[in-house]
C-alpha positions as CSV (number, residue, x, y, z in Angstrom):
1,A,83.2,164.8,133.8
2,S,81.8,161.9,131.9
3,W,82.8,158.3,131.4
4,L,82.5,156.3,128.2
5,K,83.0,152.7,127.3
6,S,83.6,151.6,123.7
7,N,82.4,155.0,122.5
8,E,79.1,154.6,124.4
9,T,78.2,156.8,127.4
10,L,77.8,154.7,130.5
11,K,74.4,154.7,132.2
12,F,74.9,154.9,135.9
13,D,72.6,153.3,138.4
14,N,72.8,152.9,142.1
15,Q,72.6,149.1,141.8
16,R,75.8,148.3,140.0
17,I,77.7,151.3,138.4
18,C,78.5,154.2,140.6
19,L,80.3,157.5,139.7
20,E,82.0,159.6,142.4
21,Q,83.2,163.1,141.5
22,L,85.2,165.2,144.0
23,E,87.0,168.5,143.5
24,R,90.3,166.9,142.5
25,N,89.4,163.4,141.4
26,S,86.7,161.2,139.8
27,S,86.2,157.5,140.2
28,I,83.9,154.8,138.8
29,T,82.9,151.6,140.6
30,I,81.3,148.7,138.9
31,K,79.9,146.2,141.4
32,K,79.5,142.5,140.6
33,S,81.5,143.0,137.4
34,V,81.1,140.5,134.6
35,R,83.1,139.6,131.4
36,N,80.9,142.0,129.4
37,D,82.3,144.9,131.4
38,T,85.7,144.3,129.7
39,G,86.6,147.1,127.3
40,K,88.3,150.5,126.9
41,Y,87.0,153.1,129.4
42,K,87.5,156.9,128.6
43,L,87.2,159.8,131.1
44,V,86.3,163.1,129.5
45,L,86.8,166.4,131.4
46,T,85.1,169.5,130.1
47,N,85.0,173.1,131.2
48,S,84.6,176.5,129.6
49,S,88.2,176.4,128.3
50,G,87.9,173.1,126.5
51,T,88.0,169.3,126.8
52,I,90.7,166.7,127.8
53,E,90.4,162.9,128.0
54,S,92.2,159.8,129.2
55,E,91.7,156.1,128.4
56,A,92.2,152.8,130.3
57,Q,91.8,149.3,129.1
58,V,89.9,147.1,131.6
59,V,89.9,143.3,131.5
60,V,87.5,141.5,133.8
61,L,88.8,138.0,134.6
62,D,86.4,135.1,135.0
63,R,86.2,131.4,134.5
64,P,86.2,130.4,130.8
65,L,83.1,129.5,128.9
66,A,82.4,125.9,128.2
67,P,84.5,124.3,125.4
68,G,83.0,124.6,121.9
69,G,81.0,121.8,120.4
70,P,80.2,119.6,118.8
71,F,81.6,117.1,121.5
72,E,81.7,114.0,119.4
73,P,83.5,110.7,119.0
74,E,86.5,110.6,116.7
75,E,87.0,106.8,117.1
76,V,84.9,104.2,118.9
77,R,86.2,100.8,120.1
78,A,84.9,98.2,122.6
79,H,87.5,99.2,125.3
80,R,88.1,102.9,124.4
81,I,86.4,105.9,122.8
82,K,88.3,109.0,121.5
83,M,86.3,112.3,121.9
84,K,87.1,115.7,120.3
85,W,85.9,119.2,121.0
86,K,86.8,122.9,120.2
87,R,88.4,125.6,122.3
88,P,85.9,127.8,124.3
89,P,84.7,130.9,122.6
90,D,85.9,133.0,125.6
91,D,88.9,132.1,127.7
92,G,87.8,134.3,130.6
93,G,90.5,136.9,130.0
94,C,93.4,134.6,130.9
95,E,95.0,131.7,129.2
96,I,93.4,128.2,129.2
97,T,95.7,126.0,131.3
98,G,94.0,122.7,130.4
99,Y,90.9,120.6,130.1
100,A,89.3,118.1,132.6
101,L,87.5,115.0,131.3
102,E,84.9,112.9,133.0
103,R,82.8,109.9,132.0
104,M,79.6,108.3,133.2
105,D,78.4,104.7,132.9
106,E,74.7,105.1,132.1
107,E,73.9,102.2,134.5
108,T,75.4,103.9,137.5
109,G,74.7,107.6,136.7
110,R,77.9,108.6,138.4
111,W,80.5,110.9,136.9
112,I,84.1,109.7,137.3
113,P,87.2,111.8,136.5
114,S,89.1,110.3,133.5
115,G,92.1,112.7,133.2
116,E,93.3,116.1,132.1
117,V,95.1,117.3,129.0
118,G,97.1,120.5,128.2
119,P,95.7,123.7,126.7
120,D,96.7,122.8,123.1
121,E,94.9,119.4,123.2
122,T,91.3,119.2,121.9
123,S,90.8,115.4,122.0
124,F,91.0,112.7,124.6
125,D,91.1,108.9,124.6
126,F,88.8,107.4,127.2
127,K,90.3,104.0,128.0
128,G,89.3,101.1,130.2
129,L,85.7,101.0,129.1
130,T,83.5,97.9,129.4
131,P,82.4,96.5,126.0
132,N,78.7,96.9,125.1
133,K,78.1,99.5,127.8
134,K,76.7,103.0,127.1
135,Y,78.7,106.0,128.3
136,K,78.3,109.8,128.5
137,F,81.3,112.1,128.4
138,R,82.0,115.7,129.4
139,V,84.8,118.2,129.2
140,K,85.6,121.4,131.2
141,A,88.0,124.2,130.3
142,I,90.3,125.4,133.0
143,N,92.1,128.7,133.7
144,K,93.6,130.3,136.8
145,E,90.1,131.5,137.8
146,G,88.6,128.0,137.8
147,E,86.7,125.5,135.7
148,S,84.1,126.3,133.1
149,E,80.7,124.7,132.9
150,P,80.9,121.3,131.2
151,L,80.3,120.5,127.6
152,E,78.5,117.1,127.6
153,T,77.5,114.6,125.0
154,T,73.9,114.7,124.1
155,D,73.4,111.0,123.8
156,A,75.2,108.0,125.4
157,I,77.7,106.2,123.2
158,L,77.9,102.4,123.0
159,A,81.4,101.1,123.5
160,K,81.6,98.7,120.6
161,N,84.0,97.8,117.8
162,P,82.8,98.8,114.3
163,Y,82.9,95.0,113.6
164,D,81.8,91.9,115.4
165,P,83.6,88.7,116.3
166,P,83.3,86.0,113.6
167,S,80.7,83.2,114.0
168,P,82.1,79.8,114.8
169,P,83.6,77.6,112.1
170,S,82.3,74.2,111.4
171,Q,83.2,71.2,113.6
172,P,86.8,70.1,112.9
173,V,87.2,66.7,111.2
174,I,90.3,64.4,111.1
175,D,91.9,64.4,107.7
176,D,94.9,62.3,108.7
177,Y,96.7,61.1,111.8
178,D,99.5,58.9,113.3
179,N,100.6,58.1,116.8
180,K,102.0,61.6,117.5
181,S,100.1,64.0,115.3
182,V,96.7,64.8,113.7
183,S,95.7,66.8,110.6
184,L,92.4,68.7,111.0
185,K,90.2,70.5,108.5
186,W,87.0,72.5,109.0
187,K,84.8,74.9,107.1
188,R,85.0,78.7,107.2
189,P,82.5,80.5,109.5
190,P,79.4,81.8,107.7
191,S,80.1,85.3,109.0
192,D,83.5,87.0,109.4
193,G,81.9,89.8,111.5
194,G,82.7,92.5,109.0
195,R,86.5,92.0,109.0
196,P,88.6,89.4,107.1
197,I,89.5,86.2,109.1
198,T,93.3,86.5,109.9
199,H,93.9,83.0,111.4
200,Y,92.4,80.2,113.5
201,V,93.3,79.1,117.1
202,V,93.2,75.3,117.8
203,E,92.7,74.2,121.3
204,I,93.1,70.7,122.9
205,K,92.0,68.9,126.1
206,D,92.3,65.5,127.5
207,K,89.1,63.5,127.0
208,F,88.2,63.6,130.7
209,S,89.6,67.1,131.5
210,P,87.2,70.1,131.7
211,T,90.0,72.6,130.6
212,W,90.9,73.6,127.0
213,S,94.3,75.0,126.2
214,E,95.8,76.5,123.0
215,V,97.9,74.0,121.1
216,A,98.3,75.6,117.6
217,K,97.6,78.7,115.6
218,T,97.3,78.8,111.8
219,E,99.5,81.3,109.9
220,D,96.7,82.4,107.6
221,P,92.9,82.0,107.1
222,T,93.2,78.5,105.5
223,P,90.9,76.3,107.5
224,E,93.3,73.4,108.2
225,C,96.0,72.7,110.7
226,K,98.4,69.9,111.7
227,V,98.8,69.3,115.5
228,E,102.0,67.6,116.5
229,G,103.5,66.5,119.8
230,L,100.6,64.3,120.8
231,K,101.0,61.4,123.3
232,E,100.4,57.9,122.0
233,K,97.2,56.2,123.4
234,M,95.9,59.5,124.8
């Protein structure tokens, strides 16, 4: 009797692959099997009258391999970063059931679970980040045998908007006033931070109060505003 796998005669050794042949049966034992042992096994029996053979498909189950790279950002914002990856090249012989995501603040060096997604998802939105901090991310594939080794970002990613806040506008000046309102004008900021100015917020406080509060908002980027509802002699 001889055993073959994928048309190659198996080489038996006492360490891992053992063949036992008795008068009425024959068996093969593969110790410490690995995914590479998966394949079609053929038993060939030969005597002086001829040859007969039988085949069996063997699947060795294991944890999946790590998800495929590159593991890279799809969108970066100050409070969230969306990462994407590819399915693992080997699912371990059984279906992928999902992916587990973790993040690490570079300052703490501690990995924190961020969530899980289903088997058909290959992206994840890491939310609740602290602006201007650097983070690393990693993802693991999961099947019924367990979790894969993680796929990790090579470099830390800065949580930052692709644009900056605008610089301050000029000091507002009084263009006109009466006993209940005031009209203000100012100059546009020298820098819009890379995005068009949408509007301005006007705040007010009593002369002796330390607290500012919003009192008006412009409807467009025109640098002027009329504030109404003021108290006379205040």
